[in-house]
N, C-alpha and C positions, 0 to 999 in steps of 0.2 A: 141569277148570278149577282153576288154582292161585291166580289173583288176580282179584278182581272190583272194577272201578272204577266209581264212581257219579257221575253228573251231580248238580248241586245243585238249581237251580230247577225245581219241579214234578216232581222225582224224589224228593228228600229233603225239600225245603222247600216249603210252600205259599206262593204269591205274593200271597195276599189282602192282607196287611199292606202289601207293597211298593206295589201299585197304589192301595190306599186312601190311603196317605200321599202319593202323587203327586197324586191327585185333590184331597185336602185342600189341598195346597200351591198347586195351580193354581186352586182355588176352583170346582171343578165337582163335580156329584154322582158318587159312586163308580160307580154303574151306567152313567153316560155313558162314563167311561174304560174300564170293563170291556167295554162293547159295542164300543168302538173297538179294544181289544186283540183281541177275538174276530174282528173284521172283518179286522184285519191278518193274523191266523193263517190264516184261510181263503183269503186271497189269496197265501199263501206269503211274506209280508213279515215283517220283524223286528217283534216285538211292541212294541218301543220306538218304532216309527213312529207308534203311537197318540198319543204326546206331541206329535209335530210336526203331527199332524192338528189337535189342539186349539190348538197355538201354533206356527204355521209358522215363526216366527223364533226358536224356542227353541234354546239351546245346552245340551244335556242335561248335559254335563260341568260347565259353569258353574252351572247350576241345582242340580246335586247338591252342589256346593261351598257354594252359598248356603244350601241346606237344612241342611247339616252345621253351618255357622257359626251358624245360627239355633237350633241344638239340635234339629233335626228330621231328622237324618240316619238312616242305616241302623240297624235294630234287629232282633235275632233273640232269641227265647227258646224254651222247650220247646213252647209252643203253636203255633209255626210249623212244627214237624216233623209229617209225616204219621205217623199212629199205628203204622204197621207198620215204621217205620225202626229203632228200637232192637231190637225182637225179631228182625227179619230179619238185621241186621248182626251181632248177638250170636250168633245161631245159626250163621251162616256162619263166624265166627271160631272157634267151638267145634268146627266140622267141619274146621278146619285151613286155611281159606281166608284168604289175605292180602286185607284189605279196605282200599280206598283211596277217598278222596273227592277228585275233581278236576273242576272245572267253571268256567264263566265267572263272574267275580265280582271285587269290589274287594279291596284289601288289608284294609280294615275288615271285609268279609264273612268273610274267612278268619279273622280274629281272633275274630269272634263265633261262628263255627262251631266253632272249637277250644275256645272257652269252654263249649260244650255238652257236651264230653267224650263224644263219640260213640264207640261201640265200633269204632274204625277205626285202622289202623296209620299212616295219613297223611291229613291234610286240607290241601288247597292250592287256591288260586284262580288264575285266569288272570293277574290283575294281579300276583300274587306271582311268577309265572313270566315275565311280560313278553310273553306270547303267548296269544291267545284262540282258541277254536273258531270256525269250522271249520278254521283254519290247520293244515296237516299237521304243523307243528312242535310244536303242542300235543300231538298224539298221539304224536309222537316222544318228548316229555318223559314222557308217560304210560308208554311202554314202558321208558324209562330207570329209572323208579321201580317198575315192576311187579314185578321180581324173578322174572319168568317169561317164557317165550317168547310171542310174539304169539298163537299158536294156543292158548295156555293162559291168555290174559288176556281177560276179558269186560268190555266197556264197556256200561253201562246208562244209558239216557236216554230222554227223551220227544220230542226234536226230530229229525226225520229228517235235515234238512240240517246241523244242528250236531253231532249225536251219531251217528246210525246210519251215514250214508253215509261221513263222513270216518273213522270208526273202522274200518269195513270196508276202505276204501281203504288204510288203514295196516296192514292185516293182522291186526287184532284180531277176536275174536268180538264180536258186538253183540246186545244185547237191547233191544227197543223196549217201553216201558211205556205202557199206555193210561191216562194221568194228565194232568190239566191240559188247557187248551184245545187245545194243539197235539197232545198225545198222543192225545186222543179224536178230533180231527178227522181226523188222518192215519192212524189205526191200521189201517184196512182198505184203504188205498190200495194198488194192486197193486205199486207200487215198494217200499213198506214190507214187504209180505208176501213179496215175492220176495227181499228183501235181508236181512232180520233173521234171525239164527240162532235167536233165541227171541223170542216175543211174550208179554208177561206183563200181568196186571191188577193185581198187587200185588207188593211186594218179597218177601213171604213165599212167592211162587211159585218163588223162586230155589233154595233148598236142595234140593228134589226134582230139580232139573235137573242137579245137579253131575256125576252119573255118566252123563248122557245125551249121546250123540253128536249134534251138531246136523246137520240136513240140509245139502245143498250148495245155498245160495241163489244166485240169479243177480243180482249187483250191477247196479243201474241208477241213473241220475240222476233224482231227482224233479223232473219238469219244472215243476211248479207252485210250487216253492220257489226 
């Protein structure tokens, strides 16, 4: 592996603050929204569907703009990072791996991530590219910036439908991380175990895998997603 590309939410960044801020904005207990996010995950739905369950008439884009205008928009700081992020990324770079961060997110999220000064060669979000996962064009952009062949580029993420399957369909290697609601719920699903080149529990599992040849997985579509 010459390049490793990381998803953002629930791979590098904990989503606790994100959902808590939405619960506060909507005036509901945090655990209520968290439970609905979990329900959406186990049904194979987008976690953002939890917002429309609470407020069927919500326009998430308009609500996000209203939150930002009220000074309650996106925020990220060091406490939002999983504790293994900096040591894992730094070790990979020290081993000569090109480290990229590319996932779904707003332009503002990209600015906040870059302000954290992660040990990465590039940090970019879907809104900055104008295309979001699981669109194949997103992974085409990943390969453009990879600096390596698809077979030497590994994409790491927690979401089978957004990360694992489209990355594999685009010719990349893919690692599924058991992290966050989606990562834990789908980790042992046969479609995930058959498709993932690697299955990890922490980002610090990656450096020892650099010289390992992945098995030949059998790509399948996750029917529940």
